[in-house]
N, CA, C, O and the ligand as a Tripos MOL2 file, in Angstrom:
@<TRIPOS>MOLECULE
protein
  237   235    60     0     0
PROTEIN
NO_CHARGES

@<TRIPOS>ATOM
      1 N          -2.5620  -12.6630   -7.9640 N.3       1 MET1
      2 CA         -1.7740  -11.6330   -7.2860 C.3       1 MET1
      3 C          -0.8720  -10.9480   -8.3110 C.2       1 MET1
      4 O          -0.1340  -11.6100   -9.0420 O.2       1 MET1
      5 N          -0.9390   -9.6190   -8.3570 N.am      2 GLN2
      6 CA         -0.1080   -8.8710   -9.2790 C.3       2 GLN2
      7 C           0.8440   -7.9620   -8.5150 C.2       2 GLN2
      8 O           0.5880   -7.6030   -7.3660 O.2       2 GLN2
      9 N           1.9330   -7.5970   -9.1580 N.am      3 ALA3
     10 CA          2.8910   -6.6730   -8.5670 C.3       3 ALA3
     11 C           3.4470   -5.7820   -9.6660 C.2       3 ALA3
     12 O           3.4130   -6.1280  -10.8470 O.2       3 ALA3
     13 N           3.9520   -4.6390   -9.2570 N.am      4 TYR4
     14 CA          4.5030   -3.6870  -10.2270 C.3       4 TYR4
     15 C           5.9050   -4.0960  -10.6340 C.2       4 TYR4
     16 O           6.7750   -4.3060   -9.7880 O.2       4 TYR4
     17 N           6.1180   -4.2090  -11.9480 N.am      5 CYS5
     18 CA          7.4470   -4.5390  -12.4710 C.3       5 CYS5
     19 C           8.1160   -3.2600  -12.9440 C.2       5 CYS5
     20 O           7.5710   -2.5480  -13.7870 O.2       5 CYS5
     21 N           9.2940   -2.9640  -12.4070 N.am      6 SER6
     22 CA          9.9780   -1.7190  -12.7320 C.3       6 SER6
     23 C          10.5740   -1.7600  -14.1460 C.2       6 SER6
     24 O          10.8280   -0.7160  -14.7460 O.2       6 SER6
     25 N          10.7930   -2.9590  -14.6670 N.am      7 ARG7
     26 CA         11.3590   -3.0550  -16.0180 C.3       7 ARG7
     27 C          10.2660   -2.9170  -17.0800 C.2       7 ARG7
     28 O          10.4440   -2.2130  -18.0740 O.2       7 ARG7
     29 N           9.1220   -3.6000  -16.8600 N.am      8 CYS8
     30 CA          7.9980   -3.5010  -17.7940 C.3       8 CYS8
     31 C           7.2240   -2.1960  -17.5880 C.2       8 CYS8
     32 O           6.4640   -1.7750  -18.4610 O.2       8 CYS8
     33 N           7.4220   -1.5590  -16.4310 N.am      9 VAL9
     34 CA          6.7270   -0.3230  -16.0660 C.3       9 VAL9
     35 C           5.2130   -0.5270  -16.0880 C.2       9 VAL9
     36 O           4.4580    0.3320  -16.5440 O.2       9 VAL9
     37 N           4.7870   -1.6980  -15.5790 N.am     10 THR10
     38 CA          3.3600   -1.9930  -15.4720 C.3      10 THR10
     39 C           3.1490   -3.1180  -14.4580 C.2      10 THR10
     40 O           4.1110   -3.7290  -13.9930 O.2      10 THR10
     41 N           1.9090   -3.3820  -14.1260 N.am     11 ASP11
     42 CA          1.6230   -4.4940  -13.2190 C.3      11 ASP11
     43 C           1.6630   -5.8130  -13.9840 C.2      11 ASP11
     44 O           1.1380   -5.9210  -15.0930 O.2      11 ASP11
     45 N           2.2950   -6.8090  -13.3740 N.am     12 ARG12
     46 CA          2.3690   -8.1520  -13.9570 C.3      12 ARG12
     47 C           1.9040   -9.1760  -12.9400 C.2      12 ARG12
     48 O           2.0470   -8.9800  -11.7330 O.2      12 ARG12
     49 N           1.3430  -10.2770  -13.4430 N.am     13 GLU13
     50 CA          1.0070  -11.3960  -12.5610 C.3      13 GLU13
     51 C           2.3030  -11.9650  -12.0020 C.2      13 GLU13
     52 O           3.2520  -12.1950  -12.7510 O.2      13 GLU13
     53 N           2.3530  -12.1950  -10.6890 N.am     14 ILE14
     54 CA          3.5830  -12.6840  -10.0730 C.3      14 ILE14
     55 C           3.7740  -14.1650  -10.3790 C.2      14 ILE14
     56 O           2.8800  -14.9800  -10.1540 O.2      14 ILE14
     57 N           4.9530  -14.4980  -10.8950 N.am     15 LYS15
     58 CA          5.3120  -15.8920  -11.1380 C.3      15 LYS15
     59 C           6.0350  -16.4230   -9.9010 C.2      15 LYS15
     60 O           6.8930  -15.7420   -9.3390 O.2      15 LYS15
     61 N           5.6840  -17.6440   -9.4780 N.am     16 ASN16
     62 CA          6.2560  -18.2340   -8.2700 C.3      16 ASN16
     63 C           6.1210  -17.3090   -7.0570 C.2      16 ASN16
     64 O           7.1210  -17.0070   -6.4060 O.2      16 ASN16
     65 N           4.9000  -16.8540   -6.7420 N.am     17 PRO17
     66 CA          4.7360  -15.9220   -5.6190 C.3      17 PRO17
     67 C           5.0660  -16.5740   -4.2780 C.2      17 PRO17
     68 O           4.7310  -17.7330   -4.0330 O.2      17 PRO17
     69 N           5.7260  -15.8100   -3.4220 N.am     18 ARG18
     70 CA          6.0510  -16.2930   -2.0820 C.3      18 ARG18
     71 C           5.7060  -15.2140   -1.0640 C.2      18 ARG18
     72 O           5.9840  -14.0330   -1.2680 O.2      18 ARG18
     73 N           5.1040  -15.6400    0.0200 N.am     19 SER19
     74 CA          4.7800  -14.7070    1.0900 C.3      19 SER19
     75 C           5.9040  -14.6970    2.1060 C.2      19 SER19
     76 O           6.4470  -15.7450    2.4570 O.2      19 SER19
     77 N           6.2480  -13.5220    2.5710 N.am     20 MET20
     78 CA          7.2820  -13.4230    3.5970 C.3      20 MET20
     79 C           6.9970  -12.2150    4.4750 C.2      20 MET20
     80 O           6.2630  -11.3050    4.0890 O.2      20 MET20
     81 N           7.5960  -12.2250    5.6700 N.am     21 ILE21
     82 CA          7.4350  -11.1220    6.6070 C.3      21 ILE21
     83 C           8.7610  -10.3810    6.7090 C.2      21 ILE21
     84 O           9.8070  -10.9850    6.9440 O.2      21 ILE21
     85 N           8.7040   -9.0730    6.5310 N.am     22 LEU22
     86 CA          9.9180   -8.2670    6.6240 C.3      22 LEU22
     87 C          10.3530   -8.1190    8.0800 C.2      22 LEU22
     88 O           9.6230   -8.4830    9.0020 O.2      22 LEU22
     89 N          11.5620   -7.5740    8.2670 N.am     23 LYS23
     90 CA         12.1150   -7.4100    9.6160 C.3      23 LYS23
     91 C          11.2210   -6.5360   10.4950 C.2      23 LYS23
     92 O          11.1540   -6.7190   11.7100 O.2      23 LYS23
     93 N          10.5290   -5.5730    9.8520 N.am     24 ASP24
     94 CA          9.6500   -4.6980   10.6340 C.3      24 ASP24
     95 C           8.2160   -5.2250   10.6820 C.2      24 ASP24
     96 O           7.2760   -4.4660   10.9200 O.2      24 ASP24
     97 N           8.0560   -6.5280   10.4540 N.am     25 ALA25
     98 CA          6.7740   -7.2360   10.6230 C.3      25 ALA25
     99 C           5.7530   -6.9220    9.5410 C.2      25 ALA25
    100 O           4.5840   -7.2820    9.6810 O.2      25 ALA25
    101 N           6.1680   -6.2560    8.4600 N.am     26 ARG26
    102 CA          5.2220   -6.0120    7.3670 C.3      26 ARG26
    103 C           5.2200   -7.2080    6.4160 C.2      26 ARG26
    104 O           6.2780   -7.6680    5.9860 O.2      26 ARG26
    105 N           4.0200   -7.7120    6.0880 N.am     27 PRO27
    106 CA          3.9530   -8.8440    5.1570 C.3      27 PRO27
    107 C           4.1060   -8.3830    3.7180 C.2      27 PRO27
    108 O           3.6290   -7.3070    3.3570 O.2      27 PRO27
    109 N           4.7600   -9.1770    2.9020 N.am     28 GLU28
    110 CA          4.8580   -8.8650    1.4850 C.3      28 GLU28
    111 C           4.8340  -10.1600    0.6870 C.2      28 GLU28
    112 O           5.1360  -11.2360    1.2040 O.2      28 GLU28
    113 N           4.4690  -10.0320   -0.5830 N.am     29 THR29
    114 CA          4.5400  -11.1520   -1.5110 C.3      29 THR29
    115 C           5.5560  -10.7990   -2.5710 C.2      29 THR29
    116 O           5.4960   -9.7120   -3.1460 O.2      29 THR29
    117 N           6.4810  -11.6890   -2.8400 N.am     30 HIS30
    118 CA          7.4300  -11.4100   -3.9080 C.3      30 HIS30
    119 C           7.5800  -12.6180   -4.8170 C.2      30 HIS30
    120 O           7.2640  -13.7460   -4.4400 O.2      30 HIS30
    121 N           8.0700  -12.3550   -6.0290 N.am     31 GLY31
    122 CA          8.2270  -13.3990   -7.0240 C.3      31 GLY31
    123 C           8.9530  -12.8420   -8.2400 C.2      31 GLY31
    124 O           9.7780  -11.9340   -8.1260 O.2      31 GLY31
    125 N           8.6370  -13.3940   -9.3990 N.am     32 VAL32
    126 CA          9.3470  -13.0120  -10.6180 C.3      32 VAL32
    127 C           8.3410  -12.6090  -11.6880 C.2      32 VAL32
    128 O           7.2930  -13.2400  -11.8270 O.2      32 VAL32
    129 N           8.6540  -11.5650  -12.4400 N.am     33 CYS33
    130 CA          7.8170  -11.1430  -13.5570 C.3      33 CYS33
    131 C           7.9130  -12.1980  -14.6630 C.2      33 CYS33
    132 O           9.0180  -12.5480  -15.0780 O.2      33 CYS33
    133 N           6.7620  -12.7150  -15.1530 N.am     34 PRO34
    134 CA          6.7970  -13.7750  -16.1740 C.3      34 PRO34
    135 C           7.2700  -13.2760  -17.5330 C.2      34 PRO34
    136 O           7.6230  -14.0840  -18.3920 O.2      34 PRO34
    137 N           7.2860  -11.9660  -17.7450 N.am     35 VAL35
    138 CA          7.6620  -11.4090  -19.0450 C.3      35 VAL35
    139 C           9.1520  -11.0810  -19.1130 C.2      35 VAL35
    140 O           9.8420  -11.4860  -20.0480 O.2      35 VAL35
    141 N           9.6450  -10.3390  -18.1050 N.am     36 SER36
    142 CA         11.0250   -9.8730  -18.1470 C.3      36 SER36
    143 C          11.9440  -10.6320  -17.1910 C.2      36 SER36
    144 O          13.1660  -10.5130  -17.2830 O.2      36 SER36
    145 N          11.3680  -11.4110  -16.2760 N.am     37 GLY37
    146 CA         12.1860  -12.1670  -15.3250 C.3      37 GLY37
    147 C          12.7270  -11.3230  -14.1980 C.2      37 GLY37
    148 O          13.5880  -11.7740  -13.4430 O.2      37 GLY37
    149 N          12.2350  -10.1000  -14.0700 N.am     38 THR38
    150 CA         12.6800   -9.2070  -13.0050 C.3      38 THR38
    151 C          12.0140   -9.5830  -11.6850 C.2      38 THR38
    152 O          10.8490   -9.9780  -11.6640 O.2      38 THR38
    153 N          12.7480   -9.4610  -10.5920 N.am     39 ASN39
    154 CA         12.1410   -9.6760   -9.2800 C.3      39 ASN39
    155 C          11.1310   -8.5740   -8.9920 C.2      39 ASN39
    156 O          11.4280   -7.3880   -9.1360 O.2      39 ASN39
    157 N           9.9350   -8.9840   -8.5850 N.am     40 VAL40
    158 CA          8.8900   -8.0230   -8.2450 C.3      40 VAL40
    159 C           8.3520   -8.3570   -6.8610 C.2      40 VAL40
    160 O           8.4550   -9.4980   -6.4110 O.2      40 VAL40
    161 N           7.7810   -7.3710   -6.1910 N.am     41 PHE41
    162 CA          7.1930   -7.6350   -4.8850 C.3      41 PHE41
    163 C           6.0420   -6.6840   -4.6490 C.2      41 PHE41
    164 O           5.9480   -5.6220   -5.2640 O.2      41 PHE41
    165 N           5.1660   -7.0890   -3.7410 N.am     42 ARG42
    166 CA          4.0290   -6.2510   -3.3830 C.3      42 ARG42
    167 C           3.8360   -6.2840   -1.8710 C.2      42 ARG42
    168 O           3.8030   -7.3500   -1.2560 O.2      42 ARG42
    169 N           3.7110   -5.0960   -1.2870 N.am     43 MET43
    170 CA          3.4030   -5.0090    0.1390 C.3      43 MET43
    171 C           1.9440   -5.3600    0.3610 C.2      43 MET43
    172 O           1.0790   -4.9300   -0.4020 O.2      43 MET43
    173 N           1.6590   -6.1390    1.4000 N.am     44 ARG44
    174 CA          0.2770   -6.4910    1.6960 C.3      44 ARG44
    175 C          -0.1980   -5.6860    2.8940 C.2      44 ARG44
    176 O          -0.3400   -6.2140    3.9970 O.2      44 ARG44
    177 N          -0.4410   -4.4050    2.6650 N.am     45 THR45
    178 CA         -0.8270   -3.5080    3.7470 C.3      45 THR45
    179 C          -2.2250   -3.8010    4.2650 C.2      45 THR45
    180 O          -2.5470   -3.4530    5.4010 O.2      45 THR45
    181 N          -3.0650   -4.4380    3.4480 N.am     46 ALA46
    182 CA         -4.4530   -4.7120    3.8420 C.3      46 ALA46
    183 C          -4.5100   -5.6650    5.0290 C.2      46 ALA46
    184 O          -5.4690   -5.6350    5.8000 O.2      46 ALA46
    185 N          -3.4920   -6.5110    5.1850 N.am     47 SER47
    186 CA         -3.4850   -7.4760    6.2770 C.3      47 SER47
    187 C          -2.4820   -7.0790    7.3650 C.2      47 SER47
    188 O          -1.9160   -7.9360    8.0440 O.2      47 SER47
    189 N          -2.2720   -5.7760    7.5200 N.am     48 SER48
    190 CA         -1.3440   -5.3020    8.5290 C.3      48 SER48
    191 C          -1.9010   -5.5460    9.9320 C.2      48 SER48
    192 O          -3.1140   -5.6780   10.0930 O.2      48 SER48
    193 N          -1.0390   -5.6080   10.9460 N.am     49 PRO49
    194 CA         -1.5110   -5.8220   12.3270 C.3      49 PRO49
    195 C          -2.5450   -4.7940   12.7650 C.2      49 PRO49
    196 O          -3.4610   -5.1240   13.5190 O.2      49 PRO49
    197 N          -2.4130   -3.5570   12.3060 N.am     50 GLY50
    198 CA         -3.3740   -2.5220   12.6560 C.3      50 GLY50
    199 C          -4.7670   -2.8450   12.1510 C.2      50 GLY50
    200 O          -5.7510   -2.6500   12.8640 O.2      50 GLY50
    201 N          -4.8550   -3.3370   10.9300 N.am     51 THR51
    202 CA         -6.1360   -3.7160   10.3580 C.3      51 THR51
    203 C          -6.7280   -4.8970   11.1070 C.2      51 THR51
    204 O          -7.9360   -4.9670   11.3280 O.2      51 THR51
    205 N          -5.8610   -5.8240   11.4930 N.am     52 PHE52
    206 CA         -6.3230   -7.0230   12.2040 C.3      52 PHE52
    207 C          -6.9630   -6.6620   13.5460 C.2      52 PHE52
    208 O          -8.0200   -7.1890   13.8930 O.2      52 PHE52
    209 N          -6.3190   -5.7620   14.3010 N.am     53 SER53
    210 CA         -6.8650   -5.3900   15.6010 C.3      53 SER53
    211 C          -8.2020   -4.6770   15.4470 C.2      53 SER53
    212 O          -9.0810   -4.8160   16.2970 O.2      53 SER53
    213 N          -8.3630   -3.9040   14.3540 N.am     54 ALA54
    214 CA         -9.6260   -3.2290   14.1040 C.3      54 ALA54
    215 C         -10.7200   -4.2470   13.7990 C.2      54 ALA54
    216 O         -11.8750   -4.0640   14.1830 O.2      54 ALA54
    217 N         -10.3450   -5.3260   13.1030 N.am     55 ASP55
    218 CA        -11.3160   -6.3580   12.7760 C.3      55 ASP55
    219 C         -11.8560   -7.0500   14.0180 C.2      55 ASP55
    220 O         -13.0360   -7.3940   14.0710 O.2      55 ASP55
    221 N         -11.0120   -7.2540   15.0080 N.am     56 THR56
    222 CA        -11.4440   -7.9850   16.1990 C.3      56 THR56
    223 C         -12.4910   -7.1820   16.9840 C.2      56 THR56
    224 O         -13.2600   -7.7520   17.7580 O.2      56 THR56
    225 N         -12.5160   -5.8770   16.7850 N.am     57 GLU57
    226 CA        -13.4810   -5.0510   17.5060 C.3      57 GLU57
    227 C         -14.7770   -4.8550   16.7350 C.2      57 GLU57
    228 O         -15.7340   -4.2710   17.2420 O.2      57 GLU57
    229 N         -14.7970   -5.3540   15.4970 N.am     58 ARG58
    230 CA        -16.0020   -5.2010   14.6730 C.3      58 ARG58
    231 C         -17.1150   -6.1370   15.1680 C.2      58 ARG58
    232 O         -16.8670   -7.3030   15.4760 O.2      58 ARG58
    233 N         -18.3090   -5.6220   15.2380 N.am     59 ARG59
    234 CA        -19.4240   -6.4380   15.6960 C.3      59 ARG59
    235 C         -20.0370   -7.2710   14.5830 C.2      59 ARG59
    236 O         -20.9900   -8.0120   14.8200 O.2      59 ARG59
    237 ZN          8.5930   -7.3700  -16.1790 Zn       60 ZN60
@<TRIPOS>BOND
     1     1     2 1
     2     2     3 1
     3     3     4 2
     4     3     5 am
     5     5     6 1
     6     6     7 1
     7     7     8 2
     8     7     9 am
     9     9    10 1
    10    10    11 1
    11    11    12 2
    12    11    13 am
    13    13    14 1
    14    14    15 1
    15    15    16 2
    16    15    17 am
    17    17    18 1
    18    18    19 1
    19    19    20 2
    20    19    21 am
    21    21    22 1
    22    22    23 1
    23    23    24 2
    24    23    25 am
    25    25    26 1
    26    26    27 1
    27    27    28 2
    28    27    29 am
    29    29    30 1
    30    30    31 1
    31    31    32 2
    32    31    33 am
    33    33    34 1
    34    34    35 1
    35    35    36 2
    36    35    37 am
    37    37    38 1
    38    38    39 1
    39    39    40 2
    40    39    41 am
    41    41    42 1
    42    42    43 1
    43    43    44 2
    44    43    45 am
    45    45    46 1
    46    46    47 1
    47    47    48 2
    48    47    49 am
    49    49    50 1
    50    50    51 1
    51    51    52 2
    52    51    53 am
    53    53    54 1
    54    54    55 1
    55    55    56 2
    56    55    57 am
    57    57    58 1
    58    58    59 1
    59    59    60 2
    60    59    61 am
    61    61    62 1
    62    62    63 1
    63    63    64 2
    64    63    65 am
    65    65    66 1
    66    66    67 1
    67    67    68 2
    68    67    69 am
    69    69    70 1
    70    70    71 1
    71    71    72 2
    72    71    73 am
    73    73    74 1
    74    74    75 1
    75    75    76 2
    76    75    77 am
    77    77    78 1
    78    78    79 1
    79    79    80 2
    80    79    81 am
    81    81    82 1
    82    82    83 1
    83    83    84 2
    84    83    85 am
    85    85    86 1
    86    86    87 1
    87    87    88 2
    88    87    89 am
    89    89    90 1
    90    90    91 1
    91    91    92 2
    92    91    93 am
    93    93    94 1
    94    94    95 1
    95    95    96 2
    96    95    97 am
    97    97    98 1
    98    98    99 1
    99    99   100 2
   100    99   101 am
   101   101   102 1
   102   102   103 1
   103   103   104 2
   104   103   105 am
   105   105   106 1
   106   106   107 1
   107   107   108 2
   108   107   109 am
   109   109   110 1
   110   110   111 1
   111   111   112 2
   112   111   113 am
   113   113   114 1
   114   114   115 1
   115   115   116 2
   116   115   117 am
   117   117   118 1
   118   118   119 1
   119   119   120 2
   120   119   121 am
   121   121   122 1
   122   122   123 1
   123   123   124 2
   124   123   125 am
   125   125   126 1
   126   126   127 1
   127   127   128 2
   128   127   129 am
   129   129   130 1
   130   130   131 1
   131   131   132 2
   132   131   133 am
   133   133   134 1
   134   134   135 1
   135   135   136 2
   136   135   137 am
   137   137   138 1
   138   138   139 1
   139   139   140 2
   140   139   141 am
   141   141   142 1
   142   142   143 1
   143   143   144 2
   144   143   145 am
   145   145   146 1
   146   146   147 1
   147   147   148 2
   148   147   149 am
   149   149   150 1
   150   150   151 1
   151   151   152 2
   152   151   153 am
   153   153   154 1
   154   154   155 1
   155   155   156 2
   156   155   157 am
   157   157   158 1
   158   158   159 1
   159   159   160 2
   160   159   161 am
   161   161   162 1
   162   162   163 1
   163   163   164 2
   164   163   165 am
   165   165   166 1
   166   166   167 1
   167   167   168 2
   168   167   169 am
   169   169   170 1
   170   170   171 1
   171   171   172 2
   172   171   173 am
   173   173   174 1
   174   174   175 1
   175   175   176 2
   176   175   177 am
   177   177   178 1
   178   178   179 1
   179   179   180 2
   180   179   181 am
   181   181   182 1
   182   182   183 1
   183   183   184 2
   184   183   185 am
   185   185   186 1
   186   186   187 1
   187   187   188 2
   188   187   189 am
   189   189   190 1
   190   190   191 1
   191   191   192 2
   192   191   193 am
   193   193   194 1
   194   194   195 1
   195   195   196 2
   196   195   197 am
   197   197   198 1
   198   198   199 1
   199   199   200 2
   200   199   201 am
   201   201   202 1
   202   202   203 1
   203   203   204 2
   204   203   205 am
   205   205   206 1
   206   206   207 1
   207   207   208 2
   208   207   209 am
   209   209   210 1
   210   210   211 1
   211   211   212 2
   212   211   213 am
   213   213   214 1
   214   214   215 1
   215   215   216 2
   216   215   217 am
   217   217   218 1
   218   218   219 1
   219   219   220 2
   220   219   221 am
   221   221   222 1
   222   222   223 1
   223   223   224 2
   224   223   225 am
   225   225   226 1
   226   226   227 1
   227   227   228 2
   228   227   229 am
   229   229   230 1
   230   230   231 1
   231   231   232 2
   232   231   233 am
   233   233   234 1
   234   234   235 1
   235   235   236 2
@<TRIPOS>SUBSTRUCTURE
     1 MET1         2 RESIDUE 1 A MET
     2 GLN2         6 RESIDUE 1 A GLN
     3 ALA3        10 RESIDUE 1 A ALA
     4 TYR4        14 RESIDUE 1 A TYR
     5 CYS5        18 RESIDUE 1 A CYS
     6 SER6        22 RESIDUE 1 A SER
     7 ARG7        26 RESIDUE 1 A ARG
     8 CYS8        30 RESIDUE 1 A CYS
     9 VAL9        34 RESIDUE 1 A VAL
    10 THR10       38 RESIDUE 1 A THR
    11 ASP11       42 RESIDUE 1 A ASP
    12 ARG12       46 RESIDUE 1 A ARG
    13 GLU13       50 RESIDUE 1 A GLU
    14 ILE14       54 RESIDUE 1 A ILE
    15 LYS15       58 RESIDUE 1 A LYS
    16 ASN16       62 RESIDUE 1 A ASN
    17 PRO17       66 RESIDUE 1 A PRO
    18 ARG18       70 RESIDUE 1 A ARG
    19 SER19       74 RESIDUE 1 A SER
    20 MET20       78 RESIDUE 1 A MET
    21 ILE21       82 RESIDUE 1 A ILE
    22 LEU22       86 RESIDUE 1 A LEU
    23 LYS23       90 RESIDUE 1 A LYS
    24 ASP24       94 RESIDUE 1 A ASP
    25 ALA25       98 RESIDUE 1 A ALA
    26 ARG26      102 RESIDUE 1 A ARG
    27 PRO27      106 RESIDUE 1 A PRO
    28 GLU28      110 RESIDUE 1 A GLU
    29 THR29      114 RESIDUE 1 A THR
    30 HIS30      118 RESIDUE 1 A HIS
    31 GLY31      122 RESIDUE 1 A GLY
    32 VAL32      126 RESIDUE 1 A VAL
    33 CYS33      130 RESIDUE 1 A CYS
    34 PRO34      134 RESIDUE 1 A PRO
    35 VAL35      138 RESIDUE 1 A VAL
    36 SER36      142 RESIDUE 1 A SER
    37 GLY37      146 RESIDUE 1 A GLY
    38 THR38      150 RESIDUE 1 A THR
    39 ASN39      154 RESIDUE 1 A ASN
    40 VAL40      158 RESIDUE 1 A VAL
    41 PHE41      162 RESIDUE 1 A PHE
    42 ARG42      166 RESIDUE 1 A ARG
    43 MET43      170 RESIDUE 1 A MET
    44 ARG44      174 RESIDUE 1 A ARG
    45 THR45      178 RESIDUE 1 A THR
    46 ALA46      182 RESIDUE 1 A ALA
    47 SER47      186 RESIDUE 1 A SER
    48 SER48      190 RESIDUE 1 A SER
    49 PRO49      194 RESIDUE 1 A PRO
    50 GLY50      198 RESIDUE 1 A GLY
    51 THR51      202 RESIDUE 1 A THR
    52 PHE52      206 RESIDUE 1 A PHE
    53 SER53      210 RESIDUE 1 A SER
    54 ALA54      214 RESIDUE 1 A ALA
    55 ASP55      218 RESIDUE 1 A ASP
    56 THR56      222 RESIDUE 1 A THR
    57 GLU57      226 RESIDUE 1 A GLU
    58 ARG58      230 RESIDUE 1 A ARG
    59 ARG59      234 RESIDUE 1 A ARG
    60 ZN60       237 GROUP 0 **** ****
C-alpha cells in the first residue's frame, strides 16, 4: 500500500499502515512515510459503499 507524501512530493510505501473509517463513513489507510517520517494517508475510494452495492447486483 502506497500513499502520497507531501514532504517527499512522491508516493511512498506506508510504514505502520492502519485502516480507519472517517466520520463521513469513507475508509482510509494512514501511516508514516519511511523516508521523512511524515504522516501520510490514502483514501480507499475503490471500496466505497456505492461500489459495494453495485457489486451485489453483479451476476
Ligand atoms: Zn516522505
